[in-house]
N, C-alpha and C positions, 0 to 999 in steps of 0.2 A: 306772936313774935316770929320772925324769920331768922333762924340761927345759922343758916347756910352761908359759908364764906367760900364761894366757888373758885376753882382754878381758872385763871384767864385763858389757859391753853386748852383747846378742844381736843387736838390730837397732833401728832407729828408725822411728817413725811420725810423719812430719813432723819436728818438732823435739823430739818426746817419745821419750826412750830407753827401751827395754824391756830390763831387766837379767836375766841368767841366774838370779840369786838369786830374783827374783820368779817366774820361770818354774818353777823347781824347787819352790817352795812351792805354786804353783798346781797342778802335777802331783801333788804330795803330797796336797793337799786332795781332788782328784778320786779318787785311790786310796783315801783314807780313807773317802770317801762310799760307794764301792763295797763296801768291807769292812764298814762299818757296816750297810748295807742287807742284805747277805747274812747277816751274823751275827744281825741282828734277826729276819729271817724264819726262820732256822734254829731260833731259840729261841722262836718263836711270838709275837714282839712286833710292834707296829705300826711298819712301816718309815717311815710318814709322819712319825713323831716325829723321825727323823734329819734330814729336810730342814728341819723347823721349828726344831730346836734347834741344829743344827750351826753355823749362822752366828753365833748368839749366843755359843756357847762359843768359837768361833774368834776372835771379836772380843775376848772376855775374855782369852783366852790371848795374843793379840797385845799387849794393853795390859799385862798382867803381865810378858810377856817383854821389852817395851820398857823398862818401869820398871826391871827388874832390870839390863838392859844399860847403861842410862844411869848407874845407881849404880856399876856395875862399871867403866865407862869414863868416870867423871866428869870426868877431866882433858880429855877431848875436847870436852865440852859446857859446862863451867862459864863460859867466856868468851862464849858465844853460845847462850843457853838455847833460843832458837827452833829451833835445829837438833836439839835433843833431842826436840822434839815433832813437827816436820814433816820429811819426807824431803828436806831441802835442805842445801846447803853454801854457805858464804860464799866468793865468789871474790876475787881480788886487788884488783879495783876496788871492792869493798864490796857489790856486788850478790849476789843469791842465784840458785842454779841447782838444778834437780832432781838429787838424788844417788842416787835409787833406794831401794828398800825393803830395808834391811839393818839388822843390829844388833838381835838378839833373844837374850834369855837364857832357855834352856829351863826351868830351875828355876822362874823366875817365871811362865812360861806354864803349867806344870803345876799350880802352886798356884792361880792364879786360875781356870784352866779347870775344875779339879776342884770348886772351891767353887760356881761358876756351874752346873755340871752337876748337882751335888747339889740346888741350888735348883730347877732345871728339872724334875727327877724329882718333886719335891714338887708343883710346879705342874701337871704332867701326870698326877699321881697314879699313878705307876708305881714299880716297885721299883728303888731305887738300886743294891743289890748285883747284880741281874740286868743292869742297863744298864752297870754298871761292868765286868762281864765282857765285854759286847759291845764296849765302847769300848777296853779295854786293848790288844788286838792292833793296833788302828788307830793308837795312839800310837807304837808301834814302827815302823809303816809310815811315818808322817809323819817320824819321826826318820831313818829309812833314806834317804828320798828328799830331804827338806829339807836335810840336811847336805851334800849334793853342791853346793848353792849356795855353800858356803864355799870350795870349790875355785876357783870363778870370781872370787870376791872376794879370793882369796889371803889368807885369814885362818884362824884356829883351827889353827895349826901349832905343833909343838913344837921341841925343840932340834935342832941339826944331827945328821945320821945318814949312815952309809954304806950303809944298807939299800937293796936294789934298788928299793924302792917310795918312796924319798925324793923329795920334790918341790922344784922350784926356786921361790924367792920373789924377785920383783924388788925393787930397792932402795927403791922408793916404799912398799912394803907391809911393810917390815921393822920389827920392834919395836926399841926402843933397844938391847937386849942383843945384837942380831945385825946390826949395820950392815955395809954392803958393804965398808967399808974394812978391817974385821977379818975378815969372812967373805965372800970374793969371790963374786960372782954365778956365775961360770963353774964354780966348783969346790965350791960349798956347796949341800947339799940338806937338807931338814927333814922331821921326822916329820909325816905328814898326820893329825893328831889327828881332824879331821873324818871321815876315812875310817874310822878305828877305831870311832868312834861310829856311823857309818852301818852298818858291818858288824855291830856289836853289835845295832843296831835290827833289821836284816834277820833275823838269827838269832833274836832275841827274838820277833819276830812269828810266825815259823814254829813256835817252841816253844809259844807261847800258843795258837795255832790248833790245834796237835796235842793239847795238854792239854784244850782245850775239847771235843774230839771223842772223848775217852776216857771211856766211861761209868763205868769203875771207877777213875778217877784219885784218888778220895778227896777231891776239892775240893768246897767249898761255894760258893754264890753270893757273889761279891765277892773271891774269892781271886786271880783273875787280875790284878786291878788291884793288889793287894798284891804279887804276884810282880813286876809291872812296876816298882813303886816300889823294890823290893830290887835288881832287875837294873839298872835305870837308875842308881840311886844308887851301886851298887858300881862300875859302869863309869866314871861321871863322877868318883868319888872317886880312882880310880887315875890317870885321865888328867890330873887337876889337878896331879899331881906334875911333869908335863912342860910345863906352861904357865908363861909369864912375865907379869909385870905384872898379876897377879891382884888383884882386889878382896879385901883382907884384913881380918880382924877380930882384933885383938891378935896380928898376925903370922901368922894362920892363914887360908888362902884361904877366903873365904866360901862358895864353891861346894862346898868339901869339907865344911864344917859342915852345909850344907843337904843335901848328898848323904848324909852319915852319918846325918842325921836321917831321911831317907827309908828307909834300910836298917834302922835300929833300930826305927822305928815299924812298918814293914812286917813285920819278923820277930816283934815282940811281938804284933801283931794276929793273925798267922798261928798263932803258938803258942797264944794264948788261944782263938781260934775253933776249934781242933782239940783242945781239952781234953776230958775225959771227958763224953760226952753232948751236947757243944755242937754238933757238926756237924748232928746230926739236929734239934736245937732250932732252929738257924739256918735250915735248909731248910724246916722247918714254918712258921717265922715269915714267911719270904719267900713261901711258897705262900699263907699266910693273907692277907698284904698284897695279893697279886695278886687274890685272890678278892674282898676288900673293895673294891679299886679298880674292879672290874667293876660293882659295885652303886652305887658313889659317882658314876659318870659320869652326868651329867644327860642326855646324849644317849641313853644306854641306856634311861633311864626314859621318855624321850619316845617311843622307837621300840618298846619292848616294850609289849604289851597287858596290863599288870599288873593292871588292874581289870576285865578282861573286857568292856570297853565295846563292842568290835567284835562280840562274840557277842550282846549285848543289842540292838545295832542290827539284826542279822540277824533276831532274833525279832520286832522291831517291824515290819520289812518283811514278814515272813511273815504277821503278823496283819492287815496292811492289804490284802494281795493275796489272802489265803486260798489261795495256791498253794504248792506245794513243788517243790523242784528234782527233776527226774526222776532225777538221779544220786544223790539222797539215799537211801542204803540203811539208814538207821537204823531199828531195829525199832520197831513201833508199840506201843500199850498191850497188855499181856498179857491174854488172855481170862479171864473169871472161872473160878476153880478149882472143881472138883466135889468136894463133901465125900466123904470116904472112909469115913465111918462114925460 
């Protein structure tokens, strides 16, 4: 059993607390960046796009994740809406204090992040399926590292368990179903759902990176993202059975509905994309898109000497000076031919 109940604050800078949750997400973002750059280079894509687009996608994912969390935990924010927007908490004297960055719903972040990523591929004129495969493993990497932050916040846990990996949750962080007067702190441990999700993410990242390096895997561009949707959706769907106080829709946990949608949509698209003749057609379409993108880039047109103007300038200089470069080995005019008869 794990009896540690950690302090969510790692250290303070003056009066500003630095939370473990934020550190975990920062480390996760660094790892994501490294994976994205490596995968982009391996696939012959411009790694500069990663730095330009990652911040925008991360912000979109944070906004979507926060919106999802606030709706999910509406009871915590409905009486003080400003705490739903800013990382603050109201104290007993009515003032506000910094509460750290926490409270994100992964399904919301996935949806908004994917939409913005699709828009950016259109903006940068690159192939969305190709970049979807580049991004997919990094999503698992972020999940594997970021979820560790839930341990320090003592959240995302399941029902009591006697398993050796059960964790202690202090009374302050207990949900209403598991109060300390019914489930004593000294003898009660809980399923670490965050750990299950983290391990699933770590395994998923390894599997996707392995598939990406198999030349005969039978996958077409964009399949890795669909596999991520199916994998994550199935994992989250199962774990929701162990959570309490879920946001529900007609009695069904909303996260399960969204997770089931991820799985169904992912499987349908995988089935459709691998129908007779479709894998080759998709691969050809992606290749054609990348070729078109090369010619559509205005910078390429400016850099390429498409009209031969540089050659004409050289001819003009030659006419003015009447000299030729000593290293110019081009053949001169051919001598007049002798009639043969």
